[in-house]
N, C-alpha and C positions, 0 to 999 in steps of 0.2 A: 430093496432094489425102490423103493413101495415109495419111504421119499427119498428120493431121486423124482421121482412121475412133482411132484406141485414146481421145483426146480426148471422144470426141465420144461414147462406149461407156460413157468412165467418169462421165463427168456426165449418159445416163444411166439407166448403171448407182445409183449416188447418189445419187437425185433418189427412185428408188423408193423409198429403202429407208430412210429420213426421213420415210415416211408418219406420217405417230403414229397408236398406238392404242389401239382403240378401251376401255377401261374399264366394265364393266357396278358396277349396285350396285342391292342390294336390301336392305331394311328390315330388322333385326335385334328381332324381338320380346322386348324387357330384363328380362329378370327375369320375365317373365313365365309364371308354371308354374301350369299347370290339377290343378283339387284332383281327385280321384275318391274322388265317395262312396257312398259304398250304397243314404244313404235317399235319397227325391226331392226334387231339386229344388225350392225355392217358390216361389223364383217365376224364369218364363223372358225373353232380353228378346232379341227380337228386331234387329241390325241395321241392317236398308233399305237405305243407301249411302251411300256415302262418295263425293258430288263432289266435281270436283276446278278450278278456274279455268280458263281454254282455255290462255290463260300457261304452263300447268303441265303439261300433257295431251300435252304430249313426249315425244318417245323421250332428250330428254333433259336432266340437270339446270339446276335455274336460280339465274342468279348474278346479284344487282344487284350494277351498276358505279356509281353515283352515287344518284344521291335521284327521279333516275327513267327513268334504264337498267335495262333489262335483258340476258340475256344464255342462252342458249339454248345448253349446252353440243354439242358438235360430238358427240369423243372420250367424252366421261364421259358413257355414258347408265344409266337404267334396267334395271334386268333386266327385269323387266316392268312392265306402267301402271304409273304413278301411282298412280291410287286403286285401283285393288289390293288391293298395295303397302298400304298403310293399313288397309284394313276384312280384312286377314289381321291387321294388326299387333296390329289395337285390337279388334280381337275377341278375339287373345290375352294382349293386357294387357285388359281387359275380364273377358274369368273367370280372371283368379286374382286377379282384384283385389274380382270379388263371390261370394263361397264360396261354394254353396250356391244357387249362379243359377246358368242351364243357357244361357251368351251363344252366338247362330249366327246366321250371313248366309245361313242360312236360316229361312221362316216354320215357326214349330212349333201353335199351335194359335190358338185367336179371342184366350182367350186373356193374353197376351206384351204385354208393352209394344214400342212403336214405335222405334228411337231412327233418327234425318236428319242425317244432316253435310252441310255443306259449308265448302271452303277455298280462303280465298283468296290464304294465301299460307306457302309452305317452301320454302326458296329461305335463302341463306346475305347477306349482301350485304356490303360491302366496306370493313367496320370489324368484321370478326370476331366477326356474331355470325349466329347463326341466327336464322331467325324463321317464324315457323309463326300464321298467321290463321286464323279462320274463326268461322261459329257452328255448335252443334247444339241440333234438334229432341230434346226426348222427351214422352211420346204412352205417360199410361199412364189405360188406363180415362180416356180424352177427357180427361183432365188436362194443358195442355202445356208443355212447359221448355223458355221457352229461350232456350239463354245461349251472346249472343257469348266468345273468345279469341283475346287475343294475345299471345304469345311469344315474345322477347328471351332469345336465351341465348349467351352468347358461345362459344365455341368452347374448348378446352382448345390448340389444335397450325391448323395452314396447311391447307390439303392439303384435296379435295372427301372421303376417308377419316374423318377430319376432320371434315364437314363431315356426314356421309351422320353420326354418329356419335350427333351433338349431334341432330343434326330427330330421329333414333330416342328418345334420353332425352327431346326433350322431345315428342311427344307419347306415348313412357309416362307420365310427367308432365298431361297431359292425362288422355284417359284412366281414370285415380286423380281427376281432382278430374270428372270424366265418375260415375266411379264413386260420390263422393262423394255426390252428387244427388242419383241413384236411388238411393241407397239410405234413401230423406228422403220417399220417397214412401206 
């Protein structure tokens, strides 16, 4: 009986040490440079809300394993809620893309454009692509502009790090598309 104690203890210790560690991810604001200007801003944009689909609102990074199945990672997690990260990086990216504008996640005045974004896809897929889908609505002095978006970007490498970088690149790409439409009003 005594000779089994060291074996049991070794098994217990090896089981404890094989617990996978958790990794946390934050979206980088790629190439976003906020321009500082002494002149008053000509336009204001309030990013009122970014909402994500329920399956994306979990703490785990989402990965699509086939055409109908999704997995929410247990050990590869968002460092802060995804909707907050998307809003913060969108404000940063739009600020860089719209010189002369003040872009904020807080209301500023009654004479501001208002942007709302709904995300229905922000995940990796089994074929090595990062998927970004949704729609945005821009309100400019009572005129509404609504646009859907759907991006499928090929990852450069395998793994969650590459997935997060590719998602960030796609999110920046969509910010540039929003900025281009906003300037046409």
